[in-house]
C-alpha positions in Angstrom: 102.5 -18.9 -66.2 100.8 -15.6 -66.0 98.1 -17.0 -63.4 101.2 -17.8 -61.5 102.8 -14.5 -61.9 99.2 -12.6 -61.0 98.6 -15.1 -58.0 102.4 -13.4 -57.1 100.5 -9.6 -57.9 103.5 -9.7 -60.6 100.8 -7.5 -62.9 103.5 -6.8 -65.7 104.6 -10.3 -65.8 101.1 -11.6 -65.8 100.2 -8.8 -68.7 103.1 -10.1 -70.6 102.5 -13.4 -70.7 98.5 -13.6 -70.9 99.1 -11.6 -73.9 101.3 -14.2 -75.3 98.7 -16.6 -74.9 96.2 -14.8 -76.7 98.8 -15.2 -79.9 97.5 -18.6 -80.5 95.5 -19.8 -83.6 91.8 -20.0 -82.3 91.8 -23.4 -83.5 94.6 -23.8 -81.3 92.4 -22.6 -78.1 88.9 -23.1 -76.7 86.6 -20.1 -77.1 86.1 -20.3 -72.8 90.2 -20.4 -72.5 90.4 -17.0 -74.8 87.5 -15.3 -73.0 88.9 -16.3 -69.6 92.1 -15.0 -70.7 90.5 -11.1 -71.9 88.4 -11.2 -68.3 91.5 -12.1 -66.1 93.4 -9.1 -68.0 90.1 -6.7 -67.6 90.9 -8.2 -63.3 94.7 -7.1 -63.5 94.0 -3.6 -65.0 90.8 -2.9 -62.3 93.6 -4.0 -59.7 95.7 -1.2 -61.0 93.2 1.5 -61.4 93.0 1.5 -65.3 89.2 1.5 -65.6 89.6 2.3 -69.2 91.6 -0.6 -70.0 89.9 -2.9 -67.8 86.0 -1.8 -69.9 88.1 -2.7 -73.0 88.5 -6.2 -72.2 84.7 -6.9 -70.7 83.6 -5.4 -73.6 85.5 -8.0 -75.9 84.2 -10.7 -73.6 80.7 -9.5 -74.0 80.2 -9.1 -77.3 81.9 -12.5 -78.0 80.1 -14.4 -75.0 76.8 -13.1 -76.2 77.0 -14.5 -79.7 78.3 -17.5 -78.7 76.3 -18.2 -75.5 79.2 -18.1 -73.0 77.9 -17.8 -69.7 80.6 -18.0 -67.1 82.4 -15.8 -69.2 79.6 -12.8 -69.7 79.0 -13.2 -66.0 82.6 -12.4 -64.9 83.0 -9.3 -67.6 79.4 -8.3 -66.5 80.9 -8.3 -62.5 83.5 -6.5 -63.7 82.4 -3.6 -65.6 79.1 -3.5 -62.8 82.2 -2.6 -60.3 84.1 0.0 -63.0 80.8 1.9 -63.6 80.1 2.0 -59.5 83.6 3.4 -59.2 82.6 6.3 -62.4 79.6 6.7 -59.6 77.2 5.5 -62.6 75.1 3.7 -59.5 71.7 2.4 -62.3 74.1 0.7 -64.9 76.1 -0.6 -62.6 73.3 -2.4 -61.1 71.9 -3.5 -64.2 75.2 -5.0 -64.9 75.8 -6.8 -61.6 71.9 -8.3 -61.2 72.8 -9.9 -64.7 75.5 -11.1 -63.7 74.3 -12.7 -60.1 71.3 -14.5 -62.2 74.0 -16.1 -64.8 76.4 -17.2 -61.7 73.2 -18.7 -59.7 72.0 -20.4 -63.0 75.7 -22.1 -63.1 76.0 -22.9 -59.4 79.3 -21.0 -59.5 79.3 -20.0 -55.6 82.3 -18.1 -55.4 81.4 -15.5 -57.9 78.3 -15.5 -56.5 80.0 -14.3 -53.2 81.7 -11.6 -55.2 78.7 -10.3 -56.6 76.6 -10.1 -54.8 79.1 -7.9 -52.4 79.2 -5.4 -55.3 75.2 -5.4 -55.1 75.9 -5.4 -51.5 78.1 -2.2 -52.0 75.6 -0.4 -54.4 73.0 -1.0 -51.4 75.1 0.6 -49.1 76.3 3.6 -51.0 72.2 4.3 -51.9 71.6 4.1 -47.9 69.9 0.9 -48.0 72.3 -0.9 -45.0 69.4 -3.3 -44.1 69.6 -4.9 -47.3 73.4 -4.8 -48.0 73.7 -6.4 -44.2 71.6 -8.7 -45.1 73.3 -10.0 -48.0 76.6 -9.7 -46.1 75.5 -12.7 -44.2 74.0 -14.7 -46.7 77.5 -14.4 -48.6 79.6 -15.4 -45.5 77.2 -17.9 -44.6 77.8 -19.4 -48.3 81.4 -18.9 -48.6 82.3 -20.5 -45.0 80.2 -23.5 -46.5 82.3 -23.7 -49.9 85.6 -22.7 -47.2 86.1 -20.0 -49.5 88.9 -18.2 -48.0 88.8 -15.2 -49.7 84.8 -14.9 -50.1 84.8 -14.8 -45.8 87.5 -12.0 -46.0 85.8 -9.9 -48.6 82.8 -10.7 -46.4 84.5 -9.5 -43.3 85.1 -6.9 -44.6 82.0 -5.9 -46.1 80.4 -6.3 -42.8 83.2 -3.8 -41.2 82.1 -1.4 -44.2 78.2 -1.3 -42.9 79.2 -0.6 -39.5 81.6 2.3 -40.7 78.3 3.5 -42.3 76.5 3.0 -39.3 78.9 5.3 -37.2 79.6 1.4 -35.6 83.8 2.4 -35.9 84.8 -0.2 -33.1 82.4 -2.6 -34.0 84.4 -2.0 -38.1 87.1 -2.3 -36.6 86.7 -6.2 -35.5 85.2 -7.1 -38.9 88.4 -5.9 -40.7 90.6 -7.4 -38.4 89.6 -10.7 -39.2 89.6 -9.8 -42.6 92.6 -8.7 -42.6 93.7 -11.9 -40.3 92.7 -14.2 -43.3 94.1 -12.0 -46.1 97.5 -12.1 -44.5 97.1 -15.4 -44.3 96.4 -16.4 -47.5 98.7 -14.5 -49.4 95.8 -12.3 -50.8 98.4 -8.5 -50.1 96.2 -6.3 -52.5 93.0 -7.0 -50.4 95.1 -7.0 -47.3 96.3 -3.3 -48.3 92.4 -1.5 -48.9 92.0 -3.3 -45.0 94.8 -1.8 -43.6 93.2 1.3 -45.0 89.7 0.7 -43.4 91.1 0.2 -40.5 92.7 3.5 -41.0 90.1 5.6 -41.4 88.0 3.5 -38.6 90.3 5.1 -36.3 90.4 8.0 -38.4 86.5 8.6 -37.1 87.4 8.1 -33.8 89.5 10.7 -33.4 92.7 8.7 -33.4 94.3 10.4 -36.2 98.2 8.9 -34.9 96.7 5.6 -35.7 94.6 6.0 -38.1 98.0 7.6 -40.2 100.0 4.7 -39.4 97.7 2.1 -40.5 97.1 4.2 -44.1 100.8 4.2 -44.2 100.8 0.3 -44.3 98.2 0.5 -46.6 99.9 3.0 -49.4 103.0 1.1 -49.1 101.2 -2.1 -50.6 98.6 -0.3 -52.9 101.7 1.3 -54.3 103.6 -1.5 -54.7 101.1 -2.8 -57.3 99.9 0.4 -58.6 96.1 -0.1 -56.9 95.4 3.6 -57.8 91.7 3.0 -57.1 92.2 1.9 -53.1 95.1 5.1 -53.2 93.1 7.6 -53.5 91.0 6.6 -50.8 94.4 6.7 -48.8 95.6 9.7 -49.6 92.2 11.8 -48.7 91.8 9.7 -45.5 95.3 10.4 -44.5 95.3 14.0 -45.8 92.1 14.6 -43.2 93.8 12.7 -40.6 96.7 15.4 -40.9 93.9 18.3 -41.1 92.9 17.7 -38.1 96.2 17.3 -36.7 96.6 21.2 -37.7 98.9 20.0 -40.5 97.4 21.4 -43.0 100.9 21.6 -45.7 100.4 18.1 -45.5 96.9 17.7 -45.8 97.3 19.4 -49.2 99.8 17.5 -50.2 97.8 14.6 -49.8 94.3 15.9 -51.2 96.5 17.0 -54.3 97.2 13.3 -54.5 94.1 11.9 -54.7 92.9 14.9 -57.5 95.7 13.4 -59.4 94.9 10.0 -59.3 91.2 10.5 -60.2 92.5 12.6 -62.7 94.4 9.6 -64.4 91.6 6.7 -63.5 88.4 8.7 -64.3 87.0 7.8 -60.7 84.3 10.8 -60.2 82.8 8.8 -57.5 85.4 10.5 -54.7 86.7 13.2 -56.3 83.5 15.6 -54.6 84.3 14.3 -51.2 88.3 15.7 -51.9 87.2 18.7 -53.0 85.4 19.5 -49.7 87.9 18.3 -47.6 90.2 20.8 -49.4 87.9 23.5 -49.1 87.5 22.8 -45.6 91.4 22.9 -44.8 91.3 26.1 -46.8 88.9 27.4 -44.4 91.0 25.9 -41.1 93.7 27.7 -42.6 91.6 31.0 -42.8 92.2 31.1 -46.7 88.2 32.0 -46.7 88.5 33.3 -50.3 90.3 30.1 -52.2 87.6 28.4 -49.7 84.5 29.6 -51.1 86.0 29.0 -55.2 86.6 25.5 -54.4 83.3 25.0 -52.3 81.5 26.0 -55.8 83.5 23.5 -57.6 82.7 21.2 -55.2 79.1 21.1 -55.7 79.4 20.9 -59.5 80.8 17.9 -59.0 78.5 16.6 -56.1 75.4 17.8 -58.3 76.7 16.0 -61.1 77.2 12.4 -59.2 73.8 12.8 -57.9 72.6 13.3 -61.6 74.5 10.1 -62.5 73.2 8.2 -59.7 69.5 8.8 -60.3 68.4 6.9 -57.0 64.4 7.0 -58.1 65.4 5.1 -61.1 68.0 3.0 -58.7 65.5 1.8 -56.9 63.2 0.8 -59.2 65.1 -1.2 -61.3 66.1 -2.7 -57.0 62.8 -3.2 -56.6 61.8 -4.9 -60.1 64.9 -7.4 -60.0 63.4 -8.2 -56.3 60.4 -8.6 -57.5 61.0 -10.7 -60.4 63.5 -12.7 -58.8 60.4 -14.0 -55.9 57.8 -14.3 -58.5 61.1 -16.5 -60.0 61.6 -18.7 -57.0 57.5 -18.7 -56.2 57.2 -20.1 -59.7 59.9 -23.0 -59.0 58.6 -23.9 -56.1 55.4 -24.3 -57.5 56.9 -26.7 -60.2 58.5 -28.7 -57.5 55.3 -29.2 -55.6 53.7 -30.5 -58.7 56.3 -32.4 -59.2 56.3 -33.8 -55.4 52.5 -34.4 -55.4 52.7 -36.2 -58.9 55.8 -38.6 -57.3 53.5 -39.1 -54.2 50.3 -40.0 -56.1 52.5 -42.9 -57.6 53.9 -44.2 -54.5 50.8 -43.7 -52.7 50.3 -47.7 -53.6 53.6 -48.9 -52.6 53.5 -47.2 -49.8 50.2 -48.4 -48.4 51.4 -52.1 -49.4 54.9 -51.3 -47.4 53.0 -50.4 -44.4 50.5 -53.2 -44.3 53.2 -55.7 -44.5 55.8 -53.5 -42.3 52.8 -54.2 -39.4 52.5 -57.5 -39.9 56.0 -58.0 -39.7 55.9 -55.9 -36.7 53.1 -58.0 -35.2 55.0 -61.0 -35.9 58.1 -59.8 -34.1 56.4 -58.3 -31.2 54.9 -61.9 -30.4 58.3 -64.1 -31.4 60.0 -60.7 -28.7 57.3 -61.7 -26.3 57.4 -65.4 -26.1 61.0 -65.2 -26.1 61.4 -62.8 -22.7 58.2 -65.0 -21.2 60.0 -68.5 -21.8 63.2 -66.8 -20.4 61.6 -65.6 -17.7 60.3 -68.9 -16.9 63.8 -70.2 -17.4 65.6 -68.0 -15.2 62.6 -68.6 -12.5 62.8 -72.6 -13.4 66.7 -72.5 -12.7 66.3 -70.5 -9.5 63.4 -72.2 -8.0 65.9 -75.6 -8.8 68.6 -73.5 -7.3 66.3 -73.1 -4.1 65.2 -76.3 -4.3 68.5 -78.6 -3.9 69.3 -75.8 -1.3 66.4 -76.9 0.9 67.0 -80.3 0.3 70.4 -80.1 1.6 69.1 -78.5 4.9 66.8 -80.6 5.3 69.3 -83.6 4.9 71.7 -81.9 7.3 69.8 -79.6 10.0 66.6 -81.3 10.4 68.0 -84.7 10.8 69.8 -83.8 13.4 67.7 -82.7 16.1 64.9 -84.9 15.0 66.9 -87.8 15.3 68.1 -86.0 19.3 64.6 -85.7 20.1 63.7 -88.9 19.1 66.5 -90.4 21.0 66.0 -88.2 24.3 62.3 -89.1 24.2 62.8 -93.1 23.9 65.8 -92.1 27.1 63.3 -90.6 29.3 60.3 -92.9 28.6 62.9 -95.6 29.5 63.7 -93.9 33.1 67.6 -94.5 31.4 68.4 -91.3 34.0 67.7 -91.8 37.3 69.3 -88.6 38.7 67.4 -85.4 38.7 70.1 -83.5 37.4 70.6 -85.5 34.4 66.8 -85.5 33.8 66.6 -81.7 34.1 70.0 -82.2 31.7 68.1 -83.8 29.6 64.5 -82.0 29.4 66.7 -78.6 28.3 68.3 -80.3 25.8 65.1 -81.6 24.6 63.8 -78.2 24.5 66.7 -76.9 22.6 66.1 -79.2 20.0 62.5 -78.7 19.7 63.4 -75.1 19.1 65.7 -75.5 16.4 63.3 -77.7 14.8 60.8 -74.8 14.9 63.1 -71.9 14.2 64.6 -73.7 11.2 61.2 -74.7 9.8 60.1 -71.1 10.0 63.2 -70.0 8.6 63.1 -72.2 5.5 59.3 -71.7 5.2 59.6 -67.7 5.2 63.5 -68.2 2.7 62.1 -70.0 0.2 58.9 -68.3 -0.2 60.8 -64.9 -1.0 63.3 -66.5 -3.2 60.9 -67.4 -5.0 59.0 -64.1 -5.2 55.9 -65.5 -4.0 55.9 -62.9 -0.9 53.9 -59.8 -1.7 54.9 -56.6 0.1 52.4 -54.0 1.5 54.0 -51.1 3.3 52.1 -49.6 5.3 52.3 -47.3 8.5 53.6 -50.0 11.9 54.1 -48.5 15.4 57.4 -50.2 15.9 57.2 -50.7 19.2 54.2 -52.7 19.0 56.0 -55.1 16.7 59.6 -55.2 19.1 56.9 -56.3 22.3 55.4 -58.6 20.3 58.5 -60.4 18.5 59.9 -60.7 22.7 56.8 -62.3 23.5 57.8 -65.5 21.2 61.3 -65.8 22.9 60.3 -66.3 26.7 61.0 -70.0 26.6 65.0 -68.9 25.6 65.0 -65.8 27.4 64.3 -67.9 30.2 66.4 -71.0 29.6 69.5 -68.7 29.1 68.6 -66.3 31.4 69.3 -63.2 29.9 68.3 -59.7 30.5 66.2 -57.9 27.6 65.6 -54.1 28.2 63.4 -52.5 26.0 64.1 -49.0 25.0 62.2 -48.8 21.9 59.6 -45.1 22.1 56.4 -46.1 21.4 55.9 -43.2 19.5 58.0 -43.8 16.4 56.7 -45.0 13.1 57.9 -47.1 10.3 56.9 -47.2 6.9 57.0 -51.4 6.0 55.2 -54.8 5.4 54.4 -55.5 9.2 55.2 -59.5 8.5 58.2 -58.6 6.8 59.3 -56.3 10.1 58.1 -59.2 12.3 60.8 -61.4 10.4 63.6 -58.8 10.5 62.9 -58.4 14.4 62.1 -61.8 15.0 66.0 -62.9 13.6 67.7 -59.8 14.7 66.4 -60.8 18.6 67.1 -64.3 18.0 71.1 -64.0 17.2 71.6 -61.7 20.0 70.1 -64.6 22.4 71.5 -67.3 20.2 75.1 -65.6 20.8 74.7 -64.1 24.4 76.6 -65.8 27.4 74.2 -67.3 30.1 72.8 -63.9 32.5 73.6 -61.7 29.6 72.7 -58.2 28.4 70.4 -57.2 25.5 69.6 -54.2 24.7 66.9 -52.8 21.8 66.6 -49.0 21.1 65.3 -47.0 18.5 65.5 -43.5 17.3 65.1 -41.1 14.2 67.4 -40.6 11.6 68.8 -39.7 8.0 69.6 -41.2 5.2 73.7 -39.5 4.4 72.9 -40.4 0.7 69.7 -39.2 0.2 68.5 -36.9 2.7 65.5 -39.2 3.7 64.2 -39.7 6.9 64.9 -42.9 8.4 64.3 -44.7 12.3 67.2 -46.7 13.1 66.6 -49.7 15.3 69.2 -50.7 17.3 69.7 -54.4 19.3 73.1 -54.6 21.2 74.3 -57.8 23.1 77.0 -58.9 24.9 78.0 -61.9 23.4 81.0 -63.6 21.8 81.0 -60.7 18.9 83.1 -61.5 16.0 85.8 -60.4 13.7 85.9 -57.2 11.2 86.7 -59.8 8.5 83.4 -61.6 9.7 81.6 -58.6 9.6 82.1 -57.5 6.2 81.3 -60.8 5.3 78.0 -61.1 6.4 77.0 -57.7 5.0 77.9 -57.6 1.5 78.0 -62.0 1.2 74.5 -63.8 -0.2 76.0 -67.2 1.2 74.4 -69.3 3.7 76.1 -69.6 7.0 75.6 -71.7 10.0 77.1 -71.0 13.5 75.9 -73.0 16.7 75.4 -70.7 19.7 77.0 -70.1 23.1 74.7 -72.5 24.5 74.9 -75.3 21.4 72.0 -73.5 19.4 71.6 -75.0 16.2 70.1 -72.2 13.3 69.2 -72.4 9.9 71.8 -70.1 8.9 68.8 -67.7 6.9 67.7 -65.6 9.2 70.5 -62.8 7.9 70.0 -63.7 4.7 66.3 -62.8 5.4 66.8 -59.6 7.1 69.0 -58.1 4.3 66.2 -59.3 1.9 63.5 -58.0 3.7 65.4 -54.8 4.6 66.7 -54.0 1.0 62.9 -54.8 -0.1 61.9 -52.2 2.4 64.4 -49.0 0.8 66.3 -49.5 3.8 69.9 -50.6 5.0 72.2 -52.5 7.9 74.9 -51.9 9.6 77.0 -54.4 12.2 79.9 -53.4 14.3 81.8 -56.1 16.3 84.5 -56.8 18.3 85.4 -60.3 19.4 84.5 -61.1 23.4 82.5 -57.5 23.1 79.1 -58.1 21.3 77.5 -57.0 18.9 75.8 -54.2 17.7 73.1 -55.1 15.2 71.4 -51.6 13.3 68.3 -51.6 10.7 67.4 -48.5 9.2 64.1 -48.2 7.7 61.9 -45.5 6.0 59.8 -43.7 8.4 56.5 -42.3 7.4 56.4 -39.2 5.5 54.4 -36.2 7.1 
């Protein structure tokens, strides 16, 4: 119940209930609970600025904790007492206590209290001008708080990072950190700490000469801290508000505020701020022209400042800090050395097992590698055999259908010629034409079947080289002089003699031969076929290409047929205009060889309007 009151910042209720809890006999509760209650009472008295009462509670805890080795309670009491000593201006005793507290929290792995104690240590560093050391501690405590999702720790770490920026006179940066702290404190309902943050923001605006903003934040802080009797924080609020009024020329309000600070200093015994308030009040008298009052007060300020400097004993303080850091490093090194020795022993003990594991692992890896290799090899062979079997079936189908028919016609026509079956010369001429057509079909089919079969079974090796396109086109046209004469087609070869392509010569011969063969096959008697070529670019990759075009005036095709020819790998055969029979493999060969040559094809055609067949092949790079 007392904890609930303390959480709601109802301190009178909390103190009353904590004291009731302490009325139980010692046997009814554990020692840790007894000491914990006194620590909590001390914390509440500290927050209210009743440092003497708070110190009495912490002293009681320390006496009992020492006798019963209650480390956690002792660490919290030392932390609270350290904060009080720091408020009194005794940095030497304060740092001695806080260093003991940090060591205890670290041994207990109490990260939440470790953050709080470390922040107090950093605060002492700030007050002695060791801003870099303080900043490093705040960075560490913030990381610990974030890792532990400690909202209170995060808020205090951001607050103290702002304090460091203020001491560095980086007031705008300080306000940013203060606002982060304020946001967290308001979110979790940590009202007293939010009041302190409002005061710090007000002080930062004061240093930026924004006195109106400073007074607004200080007013909010005063309302919160007055509500919870946090006299220590109110000392700071009153003299910052007094300085703001003084800078605005409102001297009466300034003196009123300074006097309120001095009354609270006398009430709490917090002498750290005494010299600051006296100096400000003396300055205010001087600005009013009351120099005698300023002089007399400045003498009192000098005495207070000298007293504070004497109690600080900075040389002794620095020596304690250095000794602590040295011992801490020595302990860490010793601990690290012990860990390394243990690890070395464990490593030696495991060496034989590790070696055995390596040997077994190596054997298993070798075995697995062999198994995978054999599996892949068998699978590849299976794929090749399946593919070869499929190819064989297709070949048998073509041989049965496409070779048998023209061979039978050849046999019949030769028999008819031998028997002089046709006496009429026109009939004989027609018969001879049909005989030539059958022979051409057999020749074309045989060539296509052989080339296609080799390509399908990965037996055709590509060896790209620089090839003059015009020479290959001319050589291919020479192969078709019988067909050209038979159908009386006109072929215009406009391919420039200077264009070079980077392809396999045999593949290019097959590509050109099939393109020209199809153009002749589907051209009407006396039709025109135009071959041309020029430089181009691959639209996707931007690489230089050579475009070879073959345009005829033949029967043409529907768009659906064109799309099927370009995308499908099915084998189709269509008779030509003079009833020429093809293998159906020619276009598949062209597509296969163009793909392996890193090129592509385009076909444009309309029924009865001819076809334009374009092949794009890589140009020779300079």
